[in-house]
C-alpha positions in Angstrom: -222.9 -44.6 -21.4 -224.2 -49.2 -22.1 -222.0 -50.0 -19.2 -223.8 -47.6 -16.9 -227.3 -48.3 -18.0 -227.0 -51.7 -17.9 -227.3 -51.1 -13.4 -230.9 -50.1 -14.4 -231.4 -53.6 -15.3 -232.9 -55.1 -12.0 -234.9 -52.5 -11.7 -236.8 -51.8 -15.3 -240.0 -51.9 -13.5 -239.8 -49.1 -11.6 -238.0 -47.1 -14.5 -240.9 -47.9 -17.0 -243.6 -46.9 -14.4 -241.3 -43.3 -13.7 -242.0 -42.4 -17.1 -245.4 -43.8 -17.4 -246.9 -41.7 -14.4 -244.6 -38.5 -15.9 -247.1 -38.8 -18.9 -250.1 -38.9 -16.9 -249.1 -35.6 -15.3 -248.0 -34.2 -18.4 -251.5 -35.0 -20.0 -253.4 -33.1 -17.1 -250.7 -30.2 -17.6 -252.0 -30.5 -21.1 -255.9 -30.5 -20.8 -256.0 -27.7 -18.5 -255.8 -24.5 -20.9 -257.9 -26.1 -23.0 -260.2 -26.1 -19.8 -259.9 -22.9 -19.2 -260.5 -21.8 -22.2 -264.1 -23.3 -22.0 -264.7 -21.7 -18.9 -263.6 -17.7 -20.5 -265.7 -18.6 -23.7 -268.7 -20.7 -22.3 -268.8 -19.8 -18.9 -267.3 -16.1 -18.6 -268.4 -14.7 -22.0 -271.0 -17.5 -22.7 -274.6 -16.3 -24.2 -276.8 -18.4 -21.9 -278.4 -17.4 -18.3 -276.1 -16.5 -15.6 -277.1 -19.2 -13.6 -276.1 -21.5 -16.3 -272.8 -20.0 -17.2 -272.1 -20.4 -13.5 -273.0 -24.0 -13.6 -270.7 -24.6 -16.2 -268.3 -22.5 -14.7 -268.6 -24.7 -11.7 -268.4 -27.9 -13.4 -265.5 -27.2 -15.6 -264.0 -25.9 -12.6 -264.4 -29.1 -10.6 -263.3 -31.1 -13.6 -259.8 -29.1 -13.4 -259.5 -29.7 -9.8 -259.8 -33.6 -10.3 -257.4 -33.3 -13.4 -255.1 -31.3 -11.4 -255.4 -34.1 -8.4 -255.1 -37.0 -10.9 -251.6 -35.4 -12.6 -250.5 -35.3 -8.8 -250.4 -38.1 -8.4 -248.5 -39.2 -11.6 -246.0 -36.4 -10.6 -246.0 -38.0 -6.7 -245.4 -41.4 -8.0 -243.3 -40.8 -10.6 -240.8 -38.9 -8.1 -241.0 -42.0 -6.1 -240.1 -44.4 -8.6 -237.4 -42.2 -9.9 -235.5 -41.7 -6.9 -235.7 -45.0 -6.0 -234.9 -46.4 -9.1 -232.0 -43.7 -8.9 -230.9 -44.3 -5.4 -230.6 -48.1 -6.0 -228.8 -47.4 -9.4 -226.3 -45.6 -7.7 -225.8 -47.7 -4.7 -224.9 -50.4 -6.7 -222.5 -48.6 -9.2 -220.8 -47.0 -6.1 -220.3 -50.8 -4.6 -218.6 -52.4 -8.1 -216.7 -49.8 -8.2 -215.2 -49.5 -5.2 -215.0 -53.7 -5.5 -212.7 -52.9 -8.7 -210.9 -50.4 -6.8 -210.2 -53.3 -4.3 -209.1 -55.7 -6.6 -206.6 -53.3 -8.6 -203.1 -53.8 -8.3 -200.7 -51.1 -6.8 -199.9 -50.2 -10.0 -203.3 -49.2 -11.6 -204.4 -47.4 -8.4 -201.0 -45.7 -8.4 -202.0 -44.4 -11.9 -205.3 -42.8 -11.2 -204.0 -41.6 -7.8 -206.0 -41.7 -4.2 -207.7 -38.1 -4.9 -208.8 -39.4 -8.2 -210.5 -42.2 -7.2 -212.2 -40.8 -4.3 -214.0 -37.8 -6.6 -215.2 -40.7 -8.9 -216.3 -43.0 -6.0 -218.0 -40.1 -4.4 -218.9 -36.6 -7.1 -218.7 -38.6 -10.2 -221.2 -41.4 -9.6 -223.6 -38.5 -7.8 -223.6 -36.8 -10.9 -224.8 -39.6 -12.7 -227.3 -40.8 -10.6 -228.7 -37.5 -10.4 -228.6 -37.5 -14.4 -230.6 -41.1 -14.1 -233.4 -39.6 -11.6 -233.2 -36.7 -14.4 -233.9 -38.5 -17.2 -236.2 -41.1 -16.3 -238.7 -37.8 -15.6 -237.8 -34.9 -17.4 -236.9 -36.1 -20.9 -240.5 -37.4 -20.5 -242.0 -34.5 -19.2 -240.0 -32.0 -21.7 -240.6 -34.4 -24.9 -244.3 -34.6 -23.9 -244.8 -30.7 -23.4 -243.1 -29.8 -26.4 -245.0 -32.4 -28.8 -248.3 -31.9 -27.1 -247.9 -28.3 -26.6 -247.6 -27.9 -30.4 -250.4 -30.0 -31.4 -252.3 -28.8 -29.2 -251.2 -24.6 -30.1 -251.5 -25.8 -33.8 -255.4 -27.2 -32.9 -256.7 -23.7 -31.8 -255.1 -22.2 -35.2 -252.8 -23.1 -37.4 -251.4 -19.2 -37.7 -250.1 -20.0 -34.3 -247.2 -22.0 -36.5 -245.4 -18.9 -37.4 -244.3 -18.5 -33.7 -243.1 -21.9 -33.6 -241.1 -21.6 -37.1 -239.5 -18.3 -35.8 -238.9 -19.4 -32.1 -237.9 -22.4 -31.9 -234.8 -22.8 -34.1 -233.5 -19.3 -32.7 -233.5 -21.1 -29.1 -232.3 -24.4 -30.2 -229.4 -22.4 -31.7 -228.5 -20.8 -28.7 -228.9 -24.0 -26.7 -226.1 -25.8 -29.2 -224.1 -23.2 -29.3 -223.7 -22.5 -25.3 -223.5 -26.0 -24.9 -221.0 -27.5 -27.2 -218.4 -24.4 -25.5 -219.5 -25.6 -21.8 -219.6 -29.5 -22.3 -215.9 -29.9 -22.2 -215.4 -27.8 -19.3 -217.4 -30.3 -17.4 -214.4 -33.3 -17.6 -211.9 -30.5 -16.8 -213.8 -29.3 -13.8 -213.9 -32.9 -12.5 -210.0 -32.8 -13.2 -209.8 -30.1 -11.1 -211.8 -31.3 -8.2 -209.2 -34.7 -8.5 -206.3 -32.3 -7.6 -208.3 -30.2 -4.6 -209.1 -34.2 -3.1 -205.5 -34.9 -3.4 -204.2 -32.2 -1.5 -206.8 -32.3 0.8 -206.3 -36.6 1.3 -202.7 -35.7 1.2 -202.6 -33.0 4.0 -204.9 -34.9 6.1 -202.6 -38.0 6.5 -199.8 -36.2 6.6 -201.0 -33.7 8.9 -198.2 -34.5 11.6 -195.4 -33.7 9.2 -196.7 -30.4 7.5 -196.8 -29.4 11.4 -193.5 -31.2 11.8 -192.1 -28.7 9.1 -194.0 -25.7 9.9 -195.3 -26.4 6.2 -198.6 -24.9 6.7 -198.7 -22.1 5.1 -196.8 -23.7 2.0 -199.8 -26.1 2.0 -202.7 -23.6 2.6 -201.1 -22.0 -0.5 -201.1 -25.2 -2.6 -204.4 -25.4 -1.7 -205.9 -22.0 -2.6 -204.2 -22.4 -6.1 -205.7 -25.5 -6.6 -209.3 -24.4 -5.3 -208.9 -21.1 -7.4 -208.2 -23.0 -10.7 -211.5 -24.9 -10.0 -213.1 -21.6 -9.1 -212.3 -20.3 -12.2 -213.0 -23.5 -14.5 -216.5 -23.6 -12.5 -216.9 -19.7 -13.3 -216.1 -20.4 -17.2 -218.9 -22.9 -17.2 -220.9 -20.6 -14.7 -220.8 -17.9 -17.1 -221.9 -19.5 -20.2 -224.9 -20.8 -18.8 -225.6 -17.6 -17.1 -226.2 -16.0 -20.3 -228.6 -18.9 -22.0 -231.9 -18.5 -19.8 -232.1 -14.8 -20.1 -231.5 -15.1 -23.7 -234.1 -17.6 -24.2 -236.5 -15.9 -21.5 -236.3 -12.7 -23.9 -236.9 -15.4 -26.8 -240.3 -16.8 -25.2 -241.8 -13.3 -24.0 -241.5 -12.5 -27.7 -243.1 -15.1 -29.0 -246.0 -14.5 -26.2 -246.4 -11.5 -27.8 -246.3 -12.7 -31.2 -249.0 -15.3 -30.2 -251.2 -12.1 -28.3 -251.1 -10.3 -31.5 -251.9 -12.8 -33.9 -254.7 -14.0 -31.5 -256.3 -10.7 -30.9 -256.6 -10.2 -34.7 -258.2 -13.6 -35.1 -260.4 -12.7 -32.1 -261.1 -9.2 -33.9 -262.2 -10.6 -37.2 -263.9 -13.6 -35.1 -261.9 -16.4 -36.2 -261.2 -17.0 -32.7 -262.4 -17.0 -29.2 -260.6 -14.7 -26.3 -260.5 -18.0 -24.3 -258.9 -19.8 -27.1 -255.8 -17.1 -27.4 -255.4 -17.4 -23.5 -254.9 -21.0 -23.8 -252.3 -20.4 -26.9 -250.3 -18.1 -24.5 -250.1 -21.2 -22.0 -249.1 -23.8 -24.4 -246.8 -21.5 -26.1 -245.0 -20.8 -22.6 -245.0 -24.8 -22.0 -243.3 -25.0 -25.8 -240.8 -23.2 -24.8 -240.0 -23.9 -21.4 -239.5 -27.8 -22.3 -236.8 -25.9 -24.5 -235.4 -23.9 -21.7 -235.7 -27.2 -20.1 -233.7 -28.8 -22.5 -230.7 -26.3 -21.9 -230.5 -27.2 -18.4 -231.0 -30.9 -19.4 -227.8 -30.7 -21.3 -225.8 -29.2 -18.5 -226.4 -32.5 -16.5 -226.4 -35.1 -19.7 -222.2 -33.4 -20.3 -221.6 -32.9 -17.0 -222.8 -36.5 -16.1 -221.4 -37.7 -19.2 -217.8 -36.7 -18.3 -218.5 -38.3 -15.2 -219.7 -41.5 -16.7 -216.4 -41.8 -18.7 -214.4 -41.2 -15.4 -216.2 -43.8 -13.8 -216.1 -46.3 -16.8 -212.2 -46.1 -17.0 -212.3 -47.5 -13.5 -214.9 -50.3 -14.1 -213.0 -51.0 -17.8 -209.6 -51.4 -15.9 -208.9 -55.1 -15.8 -206.4 -56.1 -12.7 -203.0 -56.9 -14.1 -202.7 -59.4 -11.0 -205.2 -62.2 -11.0 -205.9 -65.9 -9.7 -204.0 -68.4 -10.7 -205.5 -72.1 -11.5 -203.6 -74.2 -10.2 -205.7 -75.2 -7.4 -202.7 -75.3 -5.3 -202.6 -75.0 -1.5 -200.0 -73.5 0.9 -198.9 -76.5 3.4 -195.5 -75.5 4.5 -194.5 -71.6 3.3 -191.1 -72.6 2.0 -190.3 -69.4 0.0 -187.8 -69.1 -3.0 -186.5 -66.5 -5.2 -185.0 -68.0 -8.7 -183.5 -65.0 -10.5 -185.6 -62.9 -10.2 -185.7 -59.5 -11.4 -188.0 -56.6 -11.0 -188.9 -53.1 -12.3 -191.5 -51.0 -11.6 -194.0 -50.3 -14.2 -194.5 -47.2 -15.7 -190.5 -46.1 -15.1 -187.7 -46.0 -17.2 -187.4 -49.8 -16.8 -184.5 -50.0 -14.6 -184.7 -52.8 -12.9 -185.0 -52.2 -9.0 -184.1 -55.9 -8.4 -181.2 -58.1 -10.9 -181.1 -62.1 -10.8 -182.0 -62.6 -6.8 -181.6 -66.0 -5.9 -182.7 -66.7 -2.1 -184.3 -69.3 0.2 -186.5 -69.3 3.0 -187.2 -72.8 4.9 -190.3 -72.9 7.2 -189.7 -72.2 10.3 -187.0 -70.0 9.6 -186.6 -66.7 10.2 -184.8 -64.9 7.3 -183.1 -61.1 7.7 -183.1 -58.8 4.9 -180.8 -56.1 5.7 -179.1 -53.5 2.8 -179.1 -49.7 2.4 -182.1 -47.1 1.9 -183.8 -47.8 -1.7 -182.0 -51.3 -2.4 -184.9 -53.0 -3.0 -186.0 -54.8 0.4 -189.3 -53.6 0.3 -190.0 -54.7 -3.3 -188.1 -58.1 -2.9 -191.0 -59.0 -0.1 -193.9 -57.4 -2.0 -193.6 -60.1 -4.8 -194.7 -62.7 -2.4 -198.3 -62.0 -1.6 -198.3 -60.5 -5.4 -198.2 -56.9 -4.6 -195.9 -56.5 -7.9 -195.4 -59.2 -10.1 -191.6 -60.2 -11.4 -190.3 -59.2 -14.5 -187.9 -62.0 -14.8 -187.6 -65.2 -12.6 -190.0 -66.8 -10.3 -191.1 -66.5 -7.0 -192.0 -69.9 -5.3 -193.9 -70.7 -2.2 -193.8 -74.9 -1.4 -192.6 -75.4 -5.2 -195.2 -73.2 -6.6 -194.8 -70.6 -8.8 -197.2 -68.0 -6.8 -198.6 -66.6 -10.3 -200.2 -70.1 -10.2 -202.3 -69.4 -6.8 -205.5 -68.0 -6.2 -204.7 -64.4 -4.6 -207.0 -65.3 -1.7 -205.6 -68.5 -1.2 -202.4 -67.0 -1.9 -202.3 -63.6 0.6 -204.6 -65.7 3.7 -201.8 -67.5 4.1 -198.9 -64.3 4.1 -198.7 -62.1 7.1 -197.7 -58.7 6.1 -196.8 -55.9 8.8 -195.7 -52.8 6.9 -193.2 -49.9 8.3 -196.1 -47.4 8.5 -199.0 -49.1 10.1 -202.5 -48.8 9.1 -205.2 -48.7 12.1 -208.8 -48.1 12.0 -211.2 -46.2 13.8 -212.6 -49.0 16.8 -211.5 -50.7 19.5 -208.0 -52.5 20.2 -209.8 -55.8 20.0 -211.4 -54.6 16.7 -208.3 -54.0 14.9 -206.6 -56.9 16.0 -209.5 -59.0 15.1 -208.4 -57.5 11.4 -206.3 -60.4 11.3 -209.3 -63.2 12.0 -213.4 -62.2 12.7 -213.8 -65.1 14.2 -211.2 -64.9 16.6 -211.6 -65.8 20.3 -210.7 -62.7 23.4 -207.9 -65.3 24.7 -206.7 -65.9 21.1 -206.3 -62.0 20.8 -205.0 -61.8 23.9 -202.3 -64.4 22.8 -201.5 -62.6 19.7 -201.2 -59.5 21.7 -198.7 -61.3 24.0 -196.3 -62.7 21.6 -196.4 -59.1 20.0 -195.2 -57.6 23.3 -198.3 -55.2 23.0 -200.2 -56.6 26.4 -198.3 -54.7 28.7 -199.5 -51.0 27.1 -203.2 -52.3 26.5 -203.9 -53.6 30.0 -202.8 -49.8 30.9 -205.6 -48.4 29.1 -208.4 -47.7 31.0 -210.8 -49.7 29.2 -208.0 -52.5 27.6 -209.1 -53.9 24.8 -212.6 -52.1 24.6 -210.3 -48.7 24.5 -211.6 -47.0 21.0 -208.8 -46.2 18.9 -208.8 -42.6 17.0 -208.5 -43.0 13.1 -205.2 -44.3 11.9 -204.0 -44.8 15.7 -203.4 -41.1 16.2 -203.6 -41.6 19.9 -201.4 -43.9 19.5 -197.2 -43.8 20.0 -195.1 -45.2 16.4 -194.4 -48.0 19.1 -198.1 -49.0 20.5 -199.0 -48.6 16.4 -196.5 -51.2 14.8 -197.1 -53.5 18.0 -200.6 -53.5 17.5 -200.4 -54.4 13.5 -197.7 -57.1 14.5 -200.3 -58.6 16.6 -203.0 -58.7 14.4 -200.9 -60.1 11.4 -200.1 -63.0 14.2 -203.7 -63.3 14.7 -203.7 -64.7 11.0 -202.1 -67.6 11.9 -200.1 -67.1 8.9 -197.4 -69.7 7.3 -195.5 -66.5 6.1 -195.2 -63.7 7.9 -193.4 -60.5 6.8 -192.3 -57.5 8.8 -191.2 -55.1 6.4 -189.2 -52.9 8.6 -192.1 -52.5 11.0 -189.6 -52.9 14.4 -188.3 -49.8 13.5 -190.2 -47.5 16.5 -189.6 -50.3 19.5 -186.4 -50.6 21.6 -183.9 -52.9 21.3 -185.2 -54.7 24.5 -188.8 -54.8 23.7 -187.4 -56.6 19.9 -185.7 -58.8 21.4 -188.5 -59.9 23.7 -190.8 -60.1 20.1 -187.9 -62.4 18.5 -188.1 -64.5 21.6 -191.5 -64.9 21.6 -192.1 -65.4 18.1 -189.3 -68.1 17.6 -191.4 -69.6 20.7 -194.8 -69.6 19.5 -194.3 -69.6 15.5 -192.2 -72.6 15.2 -193.5 -73.3 12.1 -193.9 -70.1 10.3 -191.3 -68.8 7.7 -190.8 -65.4 9.1 -188.6 -63.0 6.6 -187.7 -59.4 8.4 -186.4 -56.5 6.9 -184.9 -54.4 8.9 -182.2 -51.2 9.1 -180.7 -51.9 12.2 -178.5 -54.2 12.4 -179.0 -55.2 16.2 -182.3 -56.4 14.9 -181.1 -59.1 12.3 -178.3 -60.4 14.6 -180.5 -63.2 16.0 -181.9 -64.4 12.8 -180.9 -67.5 11.1 -179.8 -66.5 7.6 -179.3 -62.9 6.7 -179.1 -61.5 3.0 -177.4 -58.7 2.1 -178.8 -56.6 -0.8 -176.7 -54.1 -2.5 -176.7 -52.4 -5.9 -180.1 -54.4 -6.2 -178.6 -58.1 -5.9 -177.6 -60.5 -3.3 -174.1 -59.8 -2.2 -173.8 -61.6 0.6 -176.0 -64.5 2.7 -175.6 -66.3 5.8 -175.6 -66.2 9.6 -174.1 -63.1 11.6 -171.0 -64.4 12.2 -170.2 -65.5 9.0 -171.1 -62.7 7.4 -168.9 -60.6 9.8 -166.1 -62.6 8.2 -167.0 -62.7 4.7 -168.7 -59.7 3.8 -167.5 -56.3 3.7 -170.5 -54.5 3.0 -172.2 -56.0 6.2 -169.2 -55.4 8.3 -169.2 -52.1 6.9 -173.1 -51.5 8.3 -172.2 -53.4 11.5 -169.2 -51.1 12.9 -171.4 -48.0 11.5 -174.1 -48.6 13.6 -172.2 -50.0 16.8 -169.3 -47.8 17.2 -170.7 -45.8 19.7 -171.5 -49.1 21.8 -168.0 -49.8 21.1 -169.3 -53.0 19.8 -171.6 -56.0 20.2 -171.2 -59.5 21.2 -172.8 -61.8 19.4 -175.0 -64.5 21.2 
C-alpha cells in the first residue's frame, strides 16, 4: 500500500485536518453522556429546590447543545477534508494508471486484457478511493470511541470492566474469523468482474459480427454465465458478512443488559447514581458499536487491499519498449531490415519472421504480399516498435529503431490499419488526429489525397458532420479513407498501409496511389495488401512465404522469376482473363 498512499503526500494538510476535525467531533460525543448523567443526578433527581434544579437542567442542556454544535462543525469539516483528499487522490492515481497503460507495449496490454484494465481503472481505483475517505475519518472515530469509551466507562465504575473483559474478546474473535474467510473472496470478485467487463467490451465493439452470425443467444448465455459467477461469489461474501452484524448485536445487547444489572446493584448499594448508569449504557454501546464498525471497515480494507494489489500490478509494470538515447532524428525515411527474425512473446517461441532482409528507399512505394498469417503485419509492426525484433536489426536512416526516442520515431511514421479506429467527434476532428494544429486547407488537402473529399462533401454538414463512436455511421471504405487522410495529415517520413485499402474499389485505389505519388514524393510508402491489383503499381514488391521473403522485385520481374507470385496473380486474375501491366 506504500506505493498507493504516496498519492496522499500532495494533500497532507487536508489529510491531517480531516482526522483532527474528527477528534473534535468524537470528543464532543464522549462528553455528552456525562452531561446527561449530571442532568439526571443533579437536576431531575437533585436534592435542591425545584427552581434551582430547573436552572441546572437548562444550563447543562444549553452546554450540551453548544458541544453538539461544535461536534457538528467538526464532523462537517472532517467530511469536507476527507472527501477532498479522497477525490484528488483518486484523480491522480487514475491519471497515473492510465498514463502507465498508454505507455505499455502491446504484449503487456494483451497480458492484462482490455476488460481487466477497464476494471482496474474504474472499479478498483474507486474502491481504494472509498477506503481512503473512510480511513481518514472512521479509523480515528472508531479508535477514539473505543479507547475513550473504555476510559469514561471505567471512570464511572471499575466493575463495568468485567463486561468488557467478556464481551470484547467475543466480538473481536467473531470479526477475525469471518473476515479471514471473506477477505480472499474480494480478489475473486474483482477477477469475476474482469470477465464480465471483457465480455461486455467484446460484444459492444463486435456487435455487427455477433448479429451477422446470429450469435446473440450464445453471447447472452456467455454473459449470463459470467454474471452468475460474479453474483455467486458476491453472495458468498455477503452471506458471511450477513452473519457478522446479528452476532455483534446480540453481544452488544447482552452487554447493555449486564451494565444495567451491575449498575442497578451499585445504585441499590448507594455506590452509584442513576445518571451514571445511563451514561455507562451509552458508553458500552459506543465501545461495542466501534467494534462493529471495525468489522465493517475490515470489509472495506479487504476489498481495497485486493484492488490496490491489482492497481499496483499496473503501476509496477515497466514498459518493455522504452526510449533510446542516441538523440538521432529521422530526416529521410529509409527503412532497412537486416537479418530480422521475430517471435511473439509468451508463445511457443516459433518465429513468425525468419532472416528478413529488405530495404525501402525514401520516396519509394514498397508493397508486401503474402498469404494470410505469413507475417506481413508483424513485419511492419517492428518499424514503429509496437514490438521489437528478437534477432537482427530494423534501421531507419541507418540508425537502429531501438536508439530513437519513441516520440521522435513514431511522430515520423504514419500507420493506417485495416480496422479503422475513429472516435466520436466531427469529420475534421477525426482527421486532425494527425495534426492538432493543421489548418482547414491542410485537412481538406489530406482528404483529397485520400480520396475522401467527395463523400465528405456529400454530408449535410461536410467536415463538421458528427461521427458516431468507432465510425459506426460510415461504410468500411469511408472509414479507411478517413484513416488514410489522418495519417497523411501527420506529414510522416514513412507511411504504412496495413491492408488498409481492402474496402476500396480498384478505381478509387488507383486514384489514391496516383495522388500519393504526386503529393508524397519524398515519403517512404510501405503497403501490405491481399489483392494483387493493389500491389502491381508499386516500385518494388516483397513476397513473404513461410515466414521469410521468397521473392523481391517489380511486378514484371516477379512474373518472370517467382512461382509463388505467379500463382497468386493467376488465382486472383483468372476471372478477369488476365491483366495488363502498365
